[in-house]
C-alpha positions in Angstrom: 81.0 67.8 53.1 78.2 69.8 54.6 79.3 72.9 56.4 79.9 73.2 60.1 78.9 76.5 61.8 79.6 79.5 59.7 82.5 78.0 57.7 82.1 77.3 54.0 81.6 73.7 53.0 84.9 71.7 52.8 86.0 69.6 49.8 87.2 66.2 50.8 88.1 65.0 47.3 87.0 64.5 43.8 85.1 61.7 42.2 86.8 60.9 38.9 85.9 58.5 36.2 88.6 56.0 35.2 88.9 53.2 32.6 85.8 51.1 32.3 83.7 54.1 33.4 84.3 53.3 37.1 83.9 56.3 39.4 86.6 56.5 42.2 87.3 58.9 45.0 90.6 60.9 45.0 91.3 62.8 48.3 92.1 66.5 47.8 95.4 66.0 49.7 96.6 63.9 46.7 95.5 66.3 44.0 98.3 68.6 42.7 96.5 70.1 39.7 93.4 70.2 37.6 93.9 70.7 33.9 91.5 70.5 30.9 89.8 67.1 31.4 92.6 65.8 33.7 93.1 65.5 37.5 96.8 65.3 38.4 97.6 63.3 41.5 100.5 62.0 43.6 100.8 58.6 45.1 98.5 55.6 44.6 94.8 55.9 43.9 92.4 53.5 45.6 90.4 52.0 42.7 87.5 50.9 44.8 84.1 52.1 43.4 82.9 55.4 45.0 80.0 55.2 47.4 78.6 58.5 48.7 78.0 59.0 52.4 74.9 60.8 53.8 76.9 64.0 54.8 78.6 64.3 51.4 77.4 66.2 48.4 78.5 66.0 44.8 79.0 69.6 43.8 78.6 69.2 40.1 76.0 66.4 40.3 73.7 67.8 43.0 74.2 71.6 43.2 74.5 72.9 39.7 71.2 74.0 38.2 69.5 73.7 41.6 67.0 76.2 42.8 67.9 77.7 46.2 66.9 80.6 48.4 69.3 83.3 49.5 70.0 83.8 53.2 71.6 86.9 54.7 71.0 90.4 55.9 71.4 92.3 52.6 67.7 92.7 51.8 67.6 89.8 49.3 66.7 87.3 52.0 64.5 84.5 50.6 65.0 85.4 46.9 64.9 82.3 44.7 68.0 81.8 42.5 69.6 79.0 40.4 73.2 77.8 41.1 75.2 78.1 37.8 78.8 77.7 39.0 81.0 77.1 42.1 84.5 78.3 42.8 86.8 76.4 45.1 90.0 77.6 46.8 92.9 76.0 48.7 93.3 77.5 52.2 96.6 79.2 52.8 99.2 77.1 54.7 96.9 74.1 54.7 95.9 71.3 52.4 92.2 71.9 52.9 90.0 73.1 50.1 86.6 74.8 50.5 83.9 76.3 48.4 84.8 80.0 47.9 82.1 81.5 45.8 78.8 80.5 44.2 77.5 82.1 41.0 73.8 82.3 40.8 71.1 83.7 38.5 67.9 85.3 39.6 64.6 84.1 38.1 63.2 80.8 37.0 65.5 79.9 34.1 68.8 78.1 34.6 70.9 79.2 31.7 
């Protein structure tokens, strides 16, 4: 979800691919772990096909390898970089998750 104010963007859930290559949405409140190639959940998963809303972004699909400009007051304002990886964290004492860090590379090349 796009960020509000100065808070980092929140993660509402994950889009996972299930049998028959169908993509479904799993809320972050249902996810108990992420392992190699697996998302571990509790409860029942709604198998309705995922449809993206205008205020939502797919981190892996839309942000990785994207060219962006840095903002801030550290003297690198406006520098063009490529997003290579994104770290998420679960907020303490809450079930919310948010983007914690973004790893970028300077210059024109992605990798």
